[in-house]
Residue frames relative to the residue before (quaternion, step in Angstrom):
aa qw qx qy qz dx dy dz
X 1.0000 0.0000 0.0000 0.0000 0.00 0.00 0.00
X 0.2388 -0.7819 0.5644 0.1140 3.52 -0.74 1.04
X 0.0034 0.7876 -0.6153 0.0317 3.53 -1.03 0.84
X 0.4667 -0.6881 0.4778 0.2837 3.56 -0.87 0.90
X 0.6193 -0.5418 0.4078 0.3956 3.59 -1.17 0.48
X 0.6164 0.5518 -0.3425 0.4453 3.58 1.07 -0.69
X 0.6479 0.5125 -0.3089 0.4713 3.56 1.04 -0.80
X 0.6225 0.5297 -0.3326 0.4704 3.59 1.03 -0.78
X 0.6462 0.5097 -0.3121 0.4746 3.59 0.95 -0.87
X 0.6515 0.5243 -0.3086 0.4532 3.57 0.91 -0.93
X 0.6773 0.4791 -0.2942 0.4746 3.59 0.87 -0.92
X 0.6220 0.5402 -0.3355 0.4569 3.58 1.02 -0.78
X 0.6609 0.5037 -0.3011 0.4677 3.55 0.95 -0.87
X 0.6444 0.5156 -0.3221 0.4638 3.59 1.00 -0.77
X 0.6411 0.5189 -0.3239 0.4636 3.57 1.01 -0.79
X 0.6665 0.4868 -0.3047 0.4753 3.60 0.88 -0.91
X 0.6310 0.5302 -0.3307 0.4598 3.58 0.98 -0.79
X 0.6575 0.5056 -0.3077 0.4662 3.58 0.95 -0.86
X 0.6468 0.5079 -0.3196 0.4706 3.58 0.99 -0.78
X 0.7015 0.4726 -0.2857 0.4505 3.59 0.81 -0.96
X 0.6875 0.4646 -0.2864 0.4790 3.60 1.10 -0.56
X 0.5801 0.5972 -0.3671 0.4148 3.56 1.25 -0.33
X 0.3751 -0.7063 0.5537 0.2320 3.53 -1.11 0.71
X 0.6533 0.5352 -0.2989 0.4444 3.56 1.27 -0.24
X 0.7762 0.2281 -0.1341 0.5723 3.61 1.23 -0.17
X 0.0588 -0.7762 0.6253 0.0551 3.52 -1.26 0.43
X 0.5152 -0.6281 0.4865 0.3216 3.53 -1.21 0.52
X 0.2560 -0.7753 0.5609 0.1372 3.56 -0.93 0.90
X 0.7102 0.2791 -0.2195 0.6079 3.56 1.36 0.10
X 0.6843 -0.4642 0.3363 0.4508 3.56 -1.24 0.13
X 0.6410 -0.5398 0.3855 0.3862 3.53 -1.19 0.57
X 0.6309 0.5477 -0.3271 0.4415 3.58 1.02 -0.82
X 0.6636 0.4961 -0.2972 0.4745 3.59 0.95 -0.89
X 0.6602 0.5033 -0.3067 0.4656 3.58 0.92 -0.88
X 0.6259 0.5331 -0.3353 0.4600 3.59 0.97 -0.82
X 0.6718 0.4989 -0.3001 0.4580 3.58 0.88 -0.94
X 0.6541 0.5108 -0.3153 0.4603 3.58 0.95 -0.83
X 0.6486 0.5044 -0.3190 0.4723 3.57 0.95 -0.83
X 0.6331 0.5236 -0.3288 0.4657 3.60 0.96 -0.84
X 0.6572 0.5163 -0.3125 0.4514 3.57 0.92 -0.91
X 0.6711 0.4962 -0.3000 0.4620 3.59 0.87 -0.93
X 0.6550 0.5049 -0.3158 0.4651 3.59 0.90 -0.89
X 0.6698 0.5066 -0.2989 0.4532 3.58 0.88 -0.94
X 0.6572 0.5049 -0.3109 0.4653 3.59 0.93 -0.87
X 0.6672 0.4976 -0.3064 0.4620 3.57 0.92 -0.87
X 0.6469 0.5090 -0.3206 0.4687 3.59 0.98 -0.78
X 0.6323 0.5194 -0.3316 0.4695 3.60 1.03 -0.73
X 0.6381 0.5180 -0.3212 0.4705 3.58 0.99 -0.85
X 0.6664 0.5064 -0.3025 0.4560 3.56 0.90 -0.93
X 0.6292 0.5277 -0.3291 0.4662 3.59 1.04 -0.75
X 0.6447 0.5098 -0.3151 0.4745 3.60 1.00 -0.81
X 0.6377 0.5147 -0.3229 0.4734 3.58 0.96 -0.84
X 0.6642 0.5145 -0.3049 0.4485 3.58 0.86 -0.96
X 0.6579 0.5036 -0.3083 0.4674 3.59 0.94 -0.86
X 0.6572 0.5074 -0.3083 0.4643 3.57 0.95 -0.88
X 0.6433 0.5205 -0.3195 0.4617 3.58 0.98 -0.80
X 0.6524 0.5055 -0.3185 0.4664 3.58 0.90 -0.87
X 0.6489 0.5100 -0.3234 0.4628 3.61 0.96 -0.79
X 0.6522 0.5116 -0.3176 0.4604 3.58 0.94 -0.85
X 0.6560 0.4993 -0.3224 0.4651 3.58 0.92 -0.84
X 0.6520 0.5088 -0.3218 0.4609 3.61 0.92 -0.86
X 0.6604 0.4943 -0.3070 0.4746 3.60 1.03 -0.74
X 0.7035 0.4763 -0.2540 0.4623 3.57 1.00 -0.85
X 0.7860 -0.0153 0.0640 0.6147 3.57 0.92 -0.98
X 0.1863 -0.8601 0.4628 0.1062 3.60 0.32 1.23
X 0.7442 0.4252 -0.2389 0.4563 3.61 1.05 -0.57
X 0.4547 0.6829 -0.4635 0.3347 3.60 1.22 0.19
X 0.3137 -0.7252 0.5870 0.1762 3.51 -1.16 0.74
X 0.5847 -0.5913 0.4187 0.3651 3.61 -1.07 0.63
X 0.6185 0.5456 -0.3474 0.4462 3.59 1.18 -0.39
X 0.5632 0.6194 -0.3677 0.4050 3.57 1.28 -0.34
X 0.5327 -0.6448 0.4493 0.3139 3.59 -0.98 0.86
X 0.6258 0.5290 -0.3438 0.4586 3.60 1.02 -0.71
X 0.6203 0.5352 -0.3390 0.4624 3.60 1.01 -0.80
X 0.6752 0.4996 -0.2954 0.4554 3.57 0.90 -0.91
X 0.6293 0.5198 -0.3259 0.4771 3.58 1.07 -0.73
X 0.6587 0.4923 -0.3020 0.4823 3.58 0.95 -0.88
X 0.6246 0.5458 -0.3436 0.4404 3.57 0.96 -0.82
X 0.6696 0.4980 -0.3051 0.4589 3.59 0.85 -0.92
X 0.6710 0.4919 -0.2987 0.4676 3.59 0.92 -0.90
X 0.7072 0.4581 -0.2685 0.4668 3.57 0.79 -1.01
X 0.5999 0.5626 -0.3623 0.4386 3.59 1.06 -0.68
X 0.6500 0.5065 -0.3193 0.4680 3.57 0.91 -0.86
X 0.6530 0.5151 -0.3107 0.4601 3.60 0.96 -0.86
X 0.7073 0.4693 -0.2655 0.4572 3.59 0.81 -1.02
X 0.6168 0.5483 -0.3486 0.4443 3.59 1.03 -0.72
X 0.6334 0.5199 -0.3326 0.4667 3.59 1.03 -0.71
X 0.6554 0.5298 -0.3089 0.4408 3.59 1.00 -0.81
X 0.7472 0.4504 -0.2174 0.4377 3.58 0.91 -0.96
X 0.3822 0.7528 -0.4727 0.2526 3.63 1.17 -0.29
């Protein structure tokens, strides 16, 4: 899943806002530090997910080169291969 840097910043800001407005949680570092950490985590996770997605697409093309993503078999393979690749990339 691709996400623009602006979207990552926006989501990070929403998360920090939700934390600061919550009565059940508080920031233990400055808002700026927390924002940067959230951005880093989101960006790293999105990069991992992109690598998994690319690996899954390559495996499907190697296994069944003529399948279309609209095909039910492709979707089944995608789910299976995604689980396998996600374990590898952790």
